[in-house]
Structure formats: C-alpha cells, structure tokens
C-alpha positions as CSV (number, residue, x, y, z in Angstrom):
1,E,100.4,23.8,13.1
2,Q,98.3,24.2,16.3
3,Q,95.5,22.1,14.9
4,Q,98.0,19.4,13.7
5,R,99.4,19.5,17.3
6,V,96.0,19.1,18.8
7,K,95.2,16.2,16.4
8,E,98.4,14.5,17.3
9,I,97.6,14.9,21.1
10,A,94.1,13.6,20.5
11,D,95.4,10.6,18.5
12,S,97.9,9.7,21.2
13,F,95.0,9.8,23.9
14,A,92.9,7.7,21.6
15,E,95.6,5.1,21.1
16,A,96.2,5.1,24.9
17,A,92.6,4.5,25.5
18,R,92.5,1.7,23.0
19,T,95.6,0.2,24.6
20,T,94.0,0.4,28.0
21,N,90.8,-1.1,26.8
22,D,92.7,-4.0,25.2
23,E,94.6,-4.5,28.5
24,L,91.5,-4.4,30.6
25,K,89.8,-6.9,28.3
26,E,92.8,-9.2,28.4
27,A,93.1,-8.9,32.2
28,G,89.3,-9.8,32.5
29,Q,89.7,-12.8,30.2
30,R,92.7,-14.0,32.2
31,S,90.9,-13.4,35.5
32,D,88.0,-15.5,34.2
33,R,90.2,-18.3,33.1
34,M,92.1,-18.2,36.5
35,E,88.7,-18.4,38.4
36,K,87.6,-21.3,36.3
37,A,90.8,-23.1,36.8
38,I,90.7,-22.6,40.6
39,E,87.0,-23.6,40.6
40,D,87.9,-26.9,38.8
41,Q,90.6,-27.6,41.3
42,L,88.4,-27.1,44.3
43,V,85.8,-29.4,42.8
44,E,88.5,-32.0,42.1
45,A,89.6,-31.7,45.7
46,D,86.1,-32.0,47.2
47,Y,86.5,-28.6,48.8
48,V,82.8,-28.3,49.6
49,T,82.8,-31.5,51.8
50,Q,86.0,-30.3,53.5
51,C,84.5,-27.0,54.3
52,R,81.4,-28.5,55.7
53,M,83.5,-30.5,58.2
54,V,85.4,-27.3,59.1
55,I,82.1,-25.5,59.7
56,E,81.0,-28.4,62.0
57,D,84.2,-28.2,64.0
58,G,83.9,-24.4,64.2
59,C,80.3,-24.6,65.6
60,K,81.1,-27.4,68.1
61,L,84.6,-26.4,69.2
62,G,84.8,-22.8,68.1
63,T,87.6,-23.4,65.6
64,G,87.7,-24.8,62.1
65,I,90.9,-25.4,60.3
66,L,91.5,-26.0,56.5
67,K,94.8,-26.9,55.0
68,G,96.0,-26.4,51.4
69,P,97.1,-26.2,48.7
70,M,99.3,-29.3,49.1
71,T,101.2,-30.5,46.1
72,A,102.3,-34.0,45.3
73,Q,100.2,-35.5,48.1
74,R,97.5,-37.0,45.8
75,L,97.6,-40.2,44.0
76,R,95.1,-41.0,41.3
77,Q,94.1,-44.6,40.4
78,Q,94.4,-45.3,36.7
79,W,94.0,-48.5,34.6
80,R,96.9,-49.0,32.1
81,A,97.4,-51.6,29.4
82,D,100.3,-54.0,29.8
83,G,100.1,-56.0,26.6
84,D,96.8,-57.8,26.7
85,D,96.3,-57.3,30.4
86,W,95.2,-54.2,32.2
87,Q,96.6,-53.2,35.6
88,M,95.6,-50.5,38.1
89,V,98.5,-48.1,39.0
90,A,98.7,-45.2,41.3
91,V,100.1,-42.0,39.6
92,P,100.8,-38.7,41.2
93,D,98.1,-36.0,40.7
94,P,99.5,-32.6,40.1
95,L,96.4,-30.8,41.3
96,P,96.4,-29.1,44.7
97,E,94.7,-30.7,47.6
98,F,92.7,-29.2,50.4
99,R,92.0,-30.9,53.6
100,R,90.2,-30.4,56.9
101,V,92.3,-30.5,60.0
102,D,91.1,-31.9,63.2
103,P,91.5,-29.1,65.8
104,W,92.3,-31.7,68.5
105,H,95.5,-32.5,66.4
106,F,96.6,-28.8,65.7
107,F,99.1,-27.2,67.8
108,P,100.1,-23.7,66.7
109,D,102.2,-21.0,68.2
110,M,100.0,-20.0,71.2
111,S,101.5,-16.6,71.5
112,A,99.9,-15.7,68.1
113,A,96.3,-14.3,68.0
114,R,96.1,-15.1,64.3
115,I,97.5,-17.9,62.0
116,D,99.5,-15.4,60.0
117,E,101.3,-14.3,63.1
118,A,102.3,-17.9,64.1
119,E,106.1,-18.7,64.0
120,F,105.4,-22.4,63.7
121,T,102.6,-25.0,63.8
122,F,102.6,-28.7,64.7
123,E,100.0,-31.2,63.3
124,R,99.6,-34.6,64.8
125,H,98.9,-37.7,62.7
126,L,98.0,-41.2,63.9
127,P,99.0,-43.5,60.9
128,T,99.0,-47.3,60.9
129,R,101.8,-49.4,59.5
130,R,100.0,-49.5,56.2
131,D,99.7,-45.7,56.2
132,L,103.5,-45.4,56.8
133,K,104.2,-47.6,53.8
134,R,101.7,-45.7,51.7
135,L,103.2,-42.2,52.7
136,A,106.7,-43.5,52.1
137,K,105.7,-43.8,48.4
138,K,103.4,-40.9,48.3
139,L,105.5,-38.2,50.1
140,G,108.9,-39.6,49.6
141,F,109.6,-40.6,53.2
142,N,113.0,-41.9,54.1
143,P,112.5,-45.7,53.6
144,E,115.2,-46.7,56.2
145,A,113.4,-44.7,58.8
146,V,110.1,-46.1,57.9
147,G,111.5,-49.6,58.0
148,R,112.8,-49.1,61.5
149,L,109.5,-47.6,62.7
150,I,107.6,-50.7,61.4
151,A,110.1,-53.1,63.0
152,E,110.0,-51.2,66.3
153,G,106.1,-51.0,66.3
154,P,104.0,-48.2,67.9
155,R,105.1,-47.0,71.3
156,P,102.7,-47.6,74.2
157,T,103.0,-44.0,75.4
158,I,100.1,-43.2,73.0
159,S,97.6,-44.9,75.4
160,A,99.1,-43.0,78.4
161,G,97.8,-39.6,77.7
162,E,98.9,-38.3,74.2
163,V,95.4,-38.5,72.8
164,D,93.3,-38.5,76.0
165,H,90.3,-37.0,74.2
166,L,90.1,-39.9,71.8
167,V,90.6,-42.5,74.6
168,M,87.9,-41.0,76.7
169,L,85.4,-40.8,73.8
170,R,86.0,-44.4,72.9
171,A,85.7,-45.4,76.6
172,V,82.3,-43.6,76.8
173,N,81.1,-45.4,73.7
174,D,82.6,-48.7,75.0
175,E,84.7,-49.0,71.8
176,G,88.0,-50.2,73.4
177,N,91.3,-48.6,72.8
178,P,92.5,-49.5,69.2
179,I,94.3,-46.2,69.1
180,S,97.2,-47.8,70.9
181,E,98.0,-49.7,67.6
182,R,98.7,-46.4,65.8
183,Y,101.9,-44.3,65.5
184,V,102.1,-40.7,66.6
185,M,103.6,-38.7,63.7
186,W,104.2,-35.0,63.8
187,E,104.3,-32.5,61.0
188,F,106.1,-29.3,61.6
189,H,105.8,-26.0,59.6
190,G,108.1,-23.3,60.6
191,A,111.6,-21.7,60.4
192,L,114.8,-23.5,61.3
193,E,118.4,-22.5,61.2
194,C,120.7,-23.5,58.3
195,E,122.8,-25.7,60.5
196,E,119.8,-27.6,61.8
197,I,118.4,-28.2,58.3
198,C,121.9,-29.5,57.1
199,H,122.2,-31.7,60.1
200,M,118.7,-33.4,59.5
201,L,119.5,-33.9,55.8
202,R,122.8,-35.6,56.7
203,A,121.0,-37.7,59.2
204,M,118.8,-38.9,56.5
205,G,121.8,-39.7,54.2
206,Q,121.2,-36.8,51.8
207,E,124.8,-35.5,51.9
208,D,124.7,-33.8,48.5
209,K,121.5,-32.0,49.2
210,A,122.9,-30.8,52.5
211,D,126.1,-29.6,50.9
212,R,124.2,-27.6,48.2
213,F,121.9,-26.0,50.8
214,E,124.9,-25.1,53.1
215,K,126.8,-23.6,50.2
216,N,123.9,-21.4,49.2
217,K,122.9,-20.4,52.7
218,D,122.0,-16.9,53.5
219,P,122.3,-16.0,57.2
220,L,119.6,-13.5,57.0
221,A,117.1,-15.7,55.2
222,D,114.0,-17.2,56.8
223,H,114.3,-20.9,56.1
224,R,110.8,-22.2,56.4
225,V,110.6,-25.9,56.2
226,I,108.0,-28.7,56.4
227,L,109.3,-31.5,58.7
228,H,107.8,-35.0,59.4
229,F,109.1,-37.0,62.3
230,C,107.9,-39.9,64.5
231,N,109.5,-41.7,67.4
232,N,112.8,-39.7,67.1
233,E,113.0,-40.6,63.4
234,V,113.2,-37.9,60.7
235,L,110.9,-39.2,58.0
236,K,111.2,-36.2,55.6
237,I,112.4,-32.6,55.5
238,A,111.4,-30.2,52.8
239,P,114.0,-27.3,52.9
240,E,112.1,-25.6,50.0
241,Y,108.8,-24.3,51.2
242,P,106.0,-25.3,48.7
243,L,104.9,-21.6,48.2
244,D,107.2,-18.8,47.3
245,S,105.0,-16.4,49.3
246,G,105.9,-18.2,52.5
247,E,102.4,-18.0,53.7
248,S,101.1,-20.7,56.1
249,L,99.1,-23.5,54.5
250,Y,96.6,-23.4,57.3
251,S,93.4,-21.2,57.5
252,V,91.8,-20.9,60.9
253,W,88.1,-19.8,61.3
254,N,86.4,-19.0,64.5
255,F,82.6,-19.1,65.1
256,Q,83.4,-16.4,67.7
257,R,86.8,-15.1,68.0
258,G,88.7,-15.6,71.2
259,E,90.6,-12.7,72.8
260,T,93.9,-14.4,73.8
261,S,94.7,-17.0,71.0
262,M,93.6,-18.1,67.5
263,F,91.2,-20.6,69.1
264,G,87.6,-19.4,69.3
265,I,84.4,-20.1,71.2
266,G,81.8,-22.6,69.9
267,V,78.1,-22.8,70.2
268,P,78.1,-25.4,73.1
269,N,80.4,-23.1,75.2
270,M,78.3,-20.1,74.5
271,M,75.1,-21.7,75.7
272,A,76.7,-23.8,78.5
273,D,74.9,-22.1,81.4
274,S,71.5,-22.0,79.8
275,Q,72.0,-25.6,78.7
276,A,72.8,-26.6,82.2
277,A,69.6,-24.9,83.5
278,L,67.6,-26.6,80.8
279,N,69.0,-30.1,81.7
280,S,68.3,-29.5,85.3
281,A,64.7,-28.5,84.7
282,W,64.2,-31.4,82.4
283,R,65.5,-33.8,85.1
284,M,63.2,-32.3,87.7
285,M,60.3,-32.7,85.3
286,L,61.1,-36.3,84.8
287,D,61.6,-36.9,88.5
288,N,58.3,-35.1,89.3
289,A,56.5,-37.2,86.5
290,A,57.9,-40.4,87.9
291,L,56.6,-39.6,91.4
292,S,53.3,-38.4,90.2
293,V,52.6,-41.2,87.7
294,G,50.5,-43.1,90.4
295,P,48.7,-42.3,93.6
296,Q,50.2,-42.9,97.1
297,L,48.1,-45.4,99.1
298,L,47.6,-45.2,102.9
299,V,46.4,-48.5,104.3
300,N,44.9,-48.9,107.7
301,R,46.1,-52.3,108.9
302,T,43.7,-52.5,111.8
303,V,40.8,-52.5,109.3
304,V,41.9,-54.8,106.4
305,T,44.4,-57.6,106.0
306,P,45.6,-58.9,102.6
307,Q,44.8,-62.4,102.0
308,D,48.1,-63.3,100.6
309,G,49.9,-61.5,103.4
310,S,51.5,-58.8,101.1
311,Y,50.3,-55.1,101.2
312,S,51.4,-54.4,97.6
313,I,48.7,-53.4,95.1
314,R,47.7,-55.6,92.1
315,P,44.5,-56.2,90.3
316,L,41.7,-58.6,91.6
317,K,43.4,-58.8,95.1
318,V,41.4,-60.0,98.0
319,W,41.4,-58.0,101.3
320,L,40.1,-59.5,104.5
321,L,38.2,-57.4,107.0
322,S,39.9,-57.4,110.4
323,S,38.0,-57.3,113.7
324,T,35.7,-54.4,114.1
325,A,36.4,-54.0,117.8
326,G,37.7,-50.5,118.5
327,V,37.2,-49.3,114.8
328,T,35.3,-46.1,114.5
329,P,32.5,-45.8,111.9
330,N,34.5,-43.3,109.8
331,A,37.7,-45.4,109.6
332,K,38.7,-45.9,106.0
333,P,40.7,-49.0,105.1
334,F,42.3,-47.2,102.2
335,E,43.1,-43.5,101.5
336,V,44.7,-42.2,98.2
337,F,47.0,-39.2,97.9
338,N,48.2,-37.8,94.5
339,I,51.6,-35.9,94.2
340,E,51.2,-32.6,92.4
341,I,52.4,-32.4,88.8
342,N,54.6,-29.3,88.3
343,Q,55.0,-29.7,84.6
344,Q,53.8,-26.3,83.6
345,A,56.2,-24.4,86.1
346,L,59.1,-26.6,85.1
347,G,58.2,-26.2,81.4
348,G,58.4,-22.4,81.9
349,I,62.0,-22.8,83.0
350,I,62.7,-24.8,79.9
351,E,61.2,-22.2,77.7
352,L,63.2,-19.4,79.5
353,A,66.4,-21.4,79.0
354,K,65.7,-21.8,75.3
355,A,65.1,-18.1,75.0
356,F,68.4,-17.4,76.7
357,I,70.1,-19.9,74.3
358,D,68.7,-18.0,71.3
359,E,70.0,-14.7,72.8
360,E,73.5,-16.1,73.7
361,T,74.2,-18.0,70.5
362,G,72.5,-15.5,68.1
363,M,70.7,-18.3,66.5
364,P,66.9,-17.7,66.7
365,T,64.5,-20.4,65.9
366,I,63.5,-18.7,62.7
367,A,67.0,-19.3,61.5
368,Q,66.5,-23.0,62.1
369,G,63.3,-23.3,60.1
370,E,60.8,-22.4,62.8
371,Q,58.6,-19.5,61.7
372,G,56.4,-19.5,64.7
373,A,53.5,-16.9,64.8
374,S,55.2,-14.5,62.4
375,T,53.5,-13.2,59.4
376,Q,53.8,-15.1,56.1
377,T,53.6,-12.0,53.8
378,L,56.4,-11.1,51.5
379,G,57.4,-8.0,53.5
380,G,57.0,-9.7,56.9
381,M,59.1,-12.7,55.8
382,S,61.8,-10.4,54.4
383,I,61.9,-8.5,57.7
384,L,62.1,-11.6,59.7
385,F,64.8,-13.1,57.4
386,N,66.9,-10.0,57.7
387,S,66.6,-10.0,61.4
388,A,67.6,-13.7,61.7
389,N,70.6,-13.1,59.5
390,V,72.2,-10.2,61.5
391,I,74.4,-12.6,63.4
392,F,75.0,-14.9,60.5
393,R,76.3,-12.0,58.4
394,R,79.0,-11.4,60.9
395,I,79.9,-15.1,61.1
396,V,80.1,-15.6,57.3
397,K,82.0,-12.4,56.9
398,A,84.6,-13.9,59.3
399,W,84.5,-17.0,57.2
400,D,85.2,-15.0,54.0
401,D,88.1,-13.1,55.7
402,D,89.7,-15.9,57.7
403,L,89.2,-18.9,55.4
404,T,87.9,-18.2,51.9
405,K,90.2,-15.3,51.1
406,P,93.5,-16.7,52.3
407,T,92.7,-20.2,50.9
408,I,91.8,-18.8,47.4
409,R,94.8,-16.5,47.6
410,R,97.1,-19.5,48.2
411,A,95.4,-21.3,45.4
412,F,96.1,-18.3,43.1
413,D,99.7,-18.4,44.3
414,W,99.9,-22.0,43.6
415,N,98.6,-21.6,40.1
416,M,101.0,-18.7,39.4
417,Q,103.9,-20.9,40.6
418,F,103.1,-24.3,39.2
419,N,100.4,-24.2,36.6
420,P,101.9,-24.5,33.1
421,D,99.0,-22.6,31.6
422,T,100.3,-19.1,31.0
423,S,97.0,-17.8,29.7
424,I,95.6,-17.7,33.3
425,K,98.4,-15.8,34.9
426,G,98.4,-12.1,35.8
427,D,98.2,-9.6,38.6
428,M,94.9,-10.3,40.5
429,Q,93.3,-9.8,43.9
430,V,90.9,-12.2,45.7
431,D,87.5,-10.7,46.3
432,A,85.6,-13.1,48.7
433,R,81.9,-12.3,48.7
434,G,80.2,-15.6,47.9
435,S,79.1,-16.3,51.5
436,S,77.6,-12.9,51.9
437,V,75.6,-13.4,48.7
438,L,74.3,-16.8,49.9
439,L,72.9,-15.1,53.0
440,V,70.6,-12.8,51.1
441,R,69.8,-15.1,48.3
442,E,66.3,-15.7,49.4
443,I,65.6,-11.9,49.7
444,Q,67.2,-11.3,46.3
445,S,65.0,-14.0,44.7
446,Q,61.9,-12.4,46.2
447,N,62.9,-8.9,45.2
448,L,63.8,-9.9,41.6
449,M,60.5,-11.7,41.3
450,N,58.8,-8.6,42.5
451,I,60.7,-6.4,40.0
452,M,60.0,-8.6,37.0
453,T,56.3,-8.9,37.9
454,N,55.5,-5.3,38.8
455,W,57.9,-3.2,36.9
456,T,57.5,-4.8,33.5
457,T,53.7,-4.2,33.7
458,H,53.9,-0.7,35.3
459,P,52.6,2.0,32.8
460,V,55.4,4.4,33.7
461,I,58.3,2.2,34.8
462,G,57.7,-0.6,32.4
463,P,58.8,1.4,29.2
464,W,62.1,2.3,30.9
465,F,62.7,-1.3,31.8
466,M,61.6,-3.0,28.5
467,A,62.8,-0.3,26.1
468,K,66.3,-1.9,26.4
469,K,65.8,-5.6,25.7
470,D,69.2,-6.4,27.1
471,N,67.9,-5.7,30.6
472,V,65.5,-8.5,30.4
473,R,67.7,-11.5,30.1
474,P,70.1,-10.4,32.8
475,G,67.2,-9.9,35.2
476,L,65.8,-13.4,34.4
477,A,69.3,-14.9,34.7
478,K,69.8,-13.4,38.2
479,T,66.4,-14.6,39.3
480,L,67.3,-18.2,38.2
481,Q,70.8,-17.9,39.9
482,T,69.2,-17.0,43.2
483,M,67.2,-20.1,42.9
484,M,70.4,-22.2,42.3
485,I,69.5,-22.9,38.6
486,D,72.0,-22.4,35.8
487,P,70.3,-19.7,33.6
488,D,72.2,-20.9,30.5
489,E,70.3,-24.2,30.6
490,L,66.9,-22.6,30.4
491,L,67.4,-19.1,28.9
492,A,68.0,-18.5,25.2
493,T,70.9,-16.2,24.1
494,I,70.2,-12.8,22.6
495,E,71.0,-14.2,19.1
496,E,68.6,-17.1,19.6
497,F,65.9,-14.8,20.9
498,D,66.3,-12.4,18.0
499,A,66.1,-15.3,15.5
500,Y,63.0,-16.7,17.3
501,M,61.3,-13.2,17.1
502,R,62.1,-12.9,13.4
503,Q,60.6,-16.3,12.8
504,Q,57.4,-15.4,14.6
505,E,57.1,-12.2,12.7
506,E,57.6,-14.1,9.4
507,S,55.0,-16.7,10.4
508,K,52.5,-14.0,11.2
509,G,52.7,-12.5,7.7
510,Q,52.1,-15.8,6.0
511,E,48.4,-16.7,5.7
512,P,47.6,-20.3,5.0
513,S,46.1,-20.5,1.4
514,D,45.3,-24.2,1.5
515,P,41.6,-24.7,2.4
516,N,42.4,-28.0,4.0
517,A,45.0,-26.5,6.2
518,I,42.5,-23.9,7.3
519,K,39.9,-26.6,8.0
520,M,42.5,-28.5,10.0
521,Q,43.4,-25.5,12.1
522,I,39.7,-24.9,12.8
523,A,39.2,-28.4,13.8
524,Q,42.2,-28.3,16.2
525,M,40.9,-25.1,17.8
526,E,37.4,-26.7,18.3
527,Q,38.9,-29.8,19.8
528,Q,41.0,-27.7,22.2
529,S,37.9,-25.7,23.2
530,A,35.9,-28.8,23.7
531,E,38.5,-30.3,26.0
532,K,38.9,-27.2,28.0
533,L,35.1,-27.0,28.4
534,A,35.0,-30.7,29.4
535,T,37.8,-30.1,32.0
536,L,35.9,-27.0,33.4
537,E,32.6,-28.8,33.7
538,F,34.3,-31.8,35.5
539,T,36.1,-29.4,37.9
540,T,32.8,-27.5,38.6
541,R,30.9,-30.7,39.3
542,E,33.6,-31.9,41.6
543,R,33.6,-28.7,43.6
544,I,29.8,-28.7,43.9
545,A,29.9,-32.3,45.2
546,Q,32.5,-31.3,47.7
547,M,30.4,-28.3,49.0
548,Q,27.3,-30.5,49.2
549,T,29.3,-33.1,51.2
550,H,30.4,-30.3,53.7
551,V,26.9,-29.0,54.1
552,A,25.6,-32.5,54.8
553,V,28.3,-33.1,57.4
554,A,27.7,-29.8,59.0
555,R,24.0,-30.5,59.2
556,L,24.6,-33.9,60.7
557,S,26.9,-32.4,63.3
558,A,24.4,-29.8,64.3
559,E,21.8,-32.4,64.8
560,T,23.8,-35.0,66.7
561,G,26.1,-32.6,68.5
562,M,29.1,-34.4,67.2
563,S,32.0,-32.7,65.5
564,E,33.8,-33.8,62.4
C-alpha cells in the first residue's frame, strides 16, 4: 500500500509537470504571436519614422512625445469595383496609430513630474478648412459645429501670440505668416464630472447618449474623456476612454530629466555656455582675420603725391615726387605695418570650448564617428566604444523606461481589448531591452567573431564547443543578427544541414567507375590548376613592376632633391 501511495503521488507530480510544461509552451506561443502582431502594427504605423522625430525633439528641446495607440483615426485608400468602373474610396483602418507630438503644442498638467501623474493634458492642433472637413468624416466631429466654424473662418487671435514661436521662426526665414489662415483646435485628455459630460453631449444634440450616461453614472467613478473643441465649439466628446486601463495615450521621453516638471533639458541647453564662448572666439578670429588680411600703409604726403589725387592703393598707380626741400635723406614715402594674426590663440579657445561641450553633453567625438589618435586594435576599439557609450546607455535606458515600455504596454492592452484574434491573448509583461542591445551590438559582433574564430580551433576548448552541433548554428545566427542580417536567409536549418552532410558522406563512398568521367575530372583539376598558376604569375609580375617603379622614383628623388 505504501508503494502504491508513493506511485500515485509520483504520478500526480508527473502529471502536474506535464500540465505545467504544456501551459508554458502555450504561453510562449501566445507571447510570440502577440509580439509578431504588435511588430506588424508598428511597421504599418511607420513607428520607426515617428520615433526618429521624437528623438530629434528630445535632443533639441529636451523632450520627445509619442502618442498612441489611437483607434479609428486612420483611413486607408482602396480601389473598389463599381460595375465596369473602379473608384478610390477611403475606408477606416482598424489598426492602431502612433504619432509624434510637437512639444510646442503639448500642454500637460505642470504640477506632475511624470506623464503618468498628470491629471490632464492639452494638445493644440492647427487644422485648415480642408482638415476640419476631413476630420469630421474621420473622427466623427459634429457636422453642425464644423459648418459654423467654416462659415466663421479662423480667428485673427492666432497671429497675436497663440503660436509666437512659429510666427517668429517664419519671420526669421522671411516666410510670411500663413499660420493666420489656420484654426486653433484643442484636444483635451482628462477627467470630467458626470454633469459636465452630459451638458456637452446635450449641447451637441446627443440627448439619448447623455440620458444613458446620466442614468448609469457612478459618483465615485473617474470619468476620463477625450474632448475636441475649437472657438467655443465642442466638436466631439468621447465619454468612453479608448483604453480600459485608463492609461494616458502619451509617452514623454527626456534627453536629460528635469527636476521640476516632465519637460527635460536638451543638448543645446546643456552646451549653451560653451557654445557662446566658441561663437565669441570664432567671431574674434574672423574680425582679426579681416584686419590682418592686408598691410596698413603709412604715406608721407610731403614726399609723394598721387597723380590722380587719390591716396588709395591700386595696381600700376603713378606717384609724383614732391619738392625735396626740407626732406631728410632717410624719409620714406611709404611704410608698411602688418596687424598680428592671433589665429592660434583663438583656435585654442575654440578647442577648449569643444572639449567643454564634450564633457557637458556626454557626447565625445568618438561617438560621432571621430576616432582621433586612438588605437585601431580590437581590444582598444572595444574599450573606446564602451567608454563612449557610458552616457548613451543611460539615455537609451531612459528611452526604454519612458517611451518603449509604456507604448508597447498600451499596444498590448489595445490588442487584448480590440484584436479579434484570441490566439494571441494572455497574461504578459513588457520587457524593453532592444535599445540596450543596439548599443553593444558592435561589441557583441566582435566578441562573437572572436569566439567563432578562436574557440572552434582551440585544442582544448574546441571539442567542448563543437561536440554539440546545436551550439554552432545559434552562434552563427547571433553573429549575423549583430550585423543586421536575417540568419534564416543565409543559414540552413538543422534538418537541411543533416541532409547535406549525409549526401556528402554518400558521395564520398561512391568512386566513379567510368574512365571518361575520371578523365573529365582530371582535366577539370588540371584546368583549375593552370588558371591558378596564371593568376599567381600575373599578380607576381604586377607586384614586381610596382616595386621597380617605386625604386626608380626613389632614385630620381634622391638625385634631383624632389619629393614624390
């Protein structure tokens, strides 16, 4: 009985282990499918281009903002048959959209240090009449309100200070002020009271929707809405927040985090003092060069007189000798004075300012592609690359934490809520590590190449590495991945490799019995050998000719004293 009891317990543990393994396998498959689905959606939304603009904003202004996922805001152009004719129609695209937000048009809750602490956010849009008509169809804006806005036209207040930064930039570039022909539309994300939401719905003529919302109101609920308004006209209010999680649709990344708000510090602000010193030194160098470009002439008017009456200098000018009475023998009609050029001293100030900029911004010249006088050995380059990436690691880690992780988490929530494919859904967590991997990709590539070259041929380590053939393909695959090459496009699978090796073994055991085939193989080998010898002979003759040429040039230089 005891043995039977032990067997039953062992069987139960084995069954639990099999169940756990099956669940882990299913979870892994669902996670892979979810990852693939999100990747396809990001590619469709041109996520990389949007992130590139966010990075540019973060570097220049200190803050980069990405918005998404947004549903039902995309329209896809399709051609559809209408009898014998084809027409282009715009149909809603159910895929989520991600978009870069201009920091100049973003107004969050300034009491919040992080975007997840903000009670509300405002985003400013500058649509034209055409944009309002398009948005009325795309986002379901109130058509009556849009019609009144178009009839009223843009208000002139936009040219009086609402977008001063754009007006000033256009004035600097002498581009006029066409912004005055645009509307100022605001998009509000935040919580409103139930009475406020019902009042706006009724103002838009949506009595039924207001009654249903008021009937099911919860006084303790946080009613987060998305509201669009322009010129005192409510264009649209969405009382149902798009994400059940209630998370903000905005991700905010800082190049260097600020201490008092969610807006950070950009590279120009960090290097402002050193840049001012560099600019001043450069202006002084140009002024000094302008003064020293030519000599200063001192003319003794008692000795010479210009024939044309002008004392300005020009080629082939005639000067008349004045009366020699009272002129000493050593009197010179002209004297020349040169202003000293201080380029070297001013250049030292510029180089010192550049060094300060490197230290202040954490962007040394090696990170910008300038190697300088550093060693070009593998170990030396790895040390230099690691040193240059110390600051970058912190920056991209902030990118992972502040932008990638919340954005992908919202994309996951969107798919869990709206995606009809049930095979991708499950309990998952976002692990953002792509940017950190990109930083050390070059070092990983060098290390993997070193391992594949040295370990596989090492008399002691090699057998440990090569004894398990499954180690070889992953190593080659990771090496190709660090080079941004898809390994599946070049490497064979394990099954294909085994089939190829069996074919090679079989071909080795089959000796050709046909004499003609043997003669053909011998002829091919002889032809290949002759071609190799001819190539080697040509290369050798070419090198000898080059060496003779260098010797002749060197002899000629030594005899004439002229360099090459």
